[in-house]
N, C-alpha and C positions, 0 to 999 in steps of 0.2 A: 735520475738515478733510481732504479726500481729497490725498493725496499729500505730507501733512505731517505726521511723526511725532509722537507727543502726546508723547515726552520733549523734544522741541525746544520745543511747546508749554507745557508745564510748567515748564522751563527759564526763557521771560521773564516767566510770572506768579510765579515765584519772584524773580526779579530784581528787579520791581515792586513785590514785597512788601519786599524791602529798601531799596527807594527810600522808599516810604512809613515806613519804621520810621526808617531813619536821617533823613528828612526833620521826623518828630515829636521826636525826638533834638534837634534846633538848630532847633526850631520859632520860639523866643523871638529867635532871631539872625537870622530871613529876613522880609526885607520881601513886601508883598504881589506886585510885580514878580516876584521870585526863585521864590515858590510857584507864581505863575502861568506863569512859563518853565521852570522846572525840573520840575514836576509835569505841566503842561499837555504837555510835548513826548513825553515816556513814555507819558501815555494816548494820544497822537495813535498811538505805533509801536503800540500793543497792540490799537488799534481797525483798524491798517491789515491785520490777520489776516482776521479775519470780512469785511472790504470787500474785500478780494482774494480771499477765496474766493467771495462772492456774485458779483463783476462778472465774474471771470475762469472759475472753475469751473461755475456755474450758469447766468450769462448770456452766458458767451464773447463777451466784450466784446474786440475785438483791442488795443484802445487800452493796457490793463493791463499786457501785458509791456513795452511802451514806457517807460511810468509807472513800472513796478514800486514800486507802493507797500511792500511789504514792507521795502525800504530804510529806512524811517522806524523800524525796530526798532531801528537803531543809536540813538536816541536814549534807549532804555529802557538799555541800555548805558552809555551816557556821562551821564546822570542819577546812575546807580546808583556810577558812579565817581567823581562829584563830591559826591554826599550822603554816601558812606559816608566820603571822603577828608576833608571837613568836620566828620563827627561825630567821627572820630579824633582830630583836632586838637583839637577841643573838649572832649574828654574827656581826652586829655595836659594840656592847660594845667588842668587840675581836678586834676589827678594821679590819674588813674583809671587807670591804666597798665593792667590785663588789658583791660578796655573799648576803650580806644584801640589796642591790638594788634589785636583782633577785628576793630573796623572799618577800619583800615588794610590787615589780612591781603584782607580782602573789597575793599578797593579795588585792590588787587594783581592779584585772580584773574583779572579778564576776559582779558588777552593772554596768561593761560597755561593757561584752562581754555576750551573752546570751549562746552561744556555743562553746567550746574553740576548738573543730576540724574545725571552719569554721574560713576564714580569717578574720582576726582583722583590721578594717577601721585605717588608720595612726594617725588620730585626737584622737582617742580614746585611741590608742596605747602609745601617747604621753602623754595625762591626766595620763594615769596609771603609766608612769616612771617618771613623772613629781612630782605627789603625793609621788612616792618612794623614788625620790631624798630628798624630805623635811622631811620623814619620817626615812631616814638613817641618816640626818644630827639631827636630833631630838635626835635618840636613841644613836647617837656615841659622840655628844659632848652637846647638850642641851636638856635635859628630860623635861624642862619647857615649851618646845615648843611644846609637843605632842597635848596639846588643841588646839593648832592654825592649826596644820595639820589636825586635824579632821574636825576643821572649815572649811579650803580649801577645803578639800574633799566634804564636804557637796554641797558647790556652784560650785565647777569645774566639778565635774561629770556631772550634767543636763545641766550646761551652755556651757562649753567649749568641753564637750564630746556628747553632745545633748542627753542625756537620757531623756526621758519622760515616765514618769509612769503613767501619765493619759490624752492620747492623747486628744486634744479638738476635738470630734467629730462634734460638729453643726458649719457648716459654713454657710456663705452667702448665697452660691448659693444653699445649702440645705434648710435653712429657707425660701427663697423664691420659691422653688419646693412646697415646705409643706404648705406655704401659698396660694400659686396660687391652689392647690388641696382642700385645708380646704373652700375657698371661690368659686372655679368655676367647682367644681365635686360635683357629688349627695354624699350624706352621705352614700349609702350603696355599693360606687362605691370601686373595690376590683384592687389593685395595683399589679404590679411585676415590679422585677428589675434583669433582665434576664441576664444582663450580671456581677452582684454583686458579684458574688462567693461568699467569705467568709466575704466580706465588712460587717459592722455594719451601712451602710448608711440607710438602709432600716427602721432599728429598731426605727432610730431617727426620720426618716418621719412619723411612723405610730403615736409615741407620739405626736408630733407636729400636723401633719396635721387632725389627728383623723381620719385617714382613714385605711379599712384593706389591709393588704398585703398577697399576696397568701401564699407566702413561704418565709421564710429566714434563712440562717444559725444558727444565734444566737438563736432564738427560737426553733431550734432542740434539745436543753440543756434540755428541759423539757422531752425527751422521756424516762427518767431512771425512770419517776414515773408513767406513764399511758400506756398501750400496746395500746389502740385504739389510742390516739394520737400519738405513735409512727409509727405506720401502716399507717396514713393518712398523716403525715410528710414527711415519705419515698417516699409514692408514688407520694406524691407535688413534692419534691425534684426532683426524678427522672424524672419527665415527662416535669420539666421545665429547671431549672438551669442547673442541672445536664448533661441534654441532649443536652446542649449547644443554644447558640444562632441561630436560622433560622428563617427568615421573612417569609417563607413558613408556619410556625406554627401559625401564628396568628389567622386564623380558630380555629385551636385547643384550644388555649387560651380562646377565645371567649365560645367555650363549656364549657370550667372548669370555668365559671364565672369571668372570668378578663377582666376589662371594660378597663384599661391603664398599656402600660407599659412604664417602665423610663429605658432610654440607656445612656451609656456616648457617647458624641459627633461622638468619632470616629466608632460607630456602628450604626450610625444616616439610618433612612431607606428613600429609595425614595417616601416619601409623605412628605405632610405639618406637622409637629407636632402641638399638641395643647398647648404644653409650651416646651419654651428652654431658657438658661442659657448658662454660660461658661463649667458646669460641667455635666447638665443632659438637656437630650431630651426625653420629653414625647409625649406619642404618645395615641390616642385613639383607642383602637383595632378596633372596627368596621369602 
């Protein structure tokens, strides 16, 4: 599948396999409606991958980016959590503690591990195992303890597991850079972050500094809507960031209308910067 890492595809196949295993383990407790809903939805999610590839990558149907069929992959993860948690409770009630612990660990993994086919950080694995132990005890001996387990997961996953849904993008260093640009550069000055890659720093800079950014990764999300914008964004991206940082390109940047470049300190240029702090070094192109 073009543009889709094989590890991600394998991840969803592994998750679906776990759905099937857990569903088989508790098959006698499932009604026909449960089977149709909780197995049918992840099947729909898996089918969205080839459907999206066919309609978007091959047939170039412009409606697909708006519909976003790959969102249904969430059904695969949701079904996996429901089935593995149910299988854990099923095993715990029968005194099968190791099995219950394994199922509950799988149920707590999705918010801690993005892709199952990649290595799991030890602290996050410990959080999943600890929460699974609490859930096993609750299902086995103290059913009234279940809300406490849910509350413990609510706090343990972000605090002990280090999971951050919305990272804090605006740092003191980025604000310093933005305030300098806003107060010390012309209003029509155009900036470029050549070594930023997919970073969101330039977007925050644009909104705080009120200065134009020649191109950045996030703004490329608008290519779905306007053909002319897509062509212009692609040209700018290929000419600058995708081409890699080369000090010899400064004259080319000048010709593109870029007035300042902002680099990380490891890529500093052999010239005096216009601004510098611990995370950013800004240079006037001319």
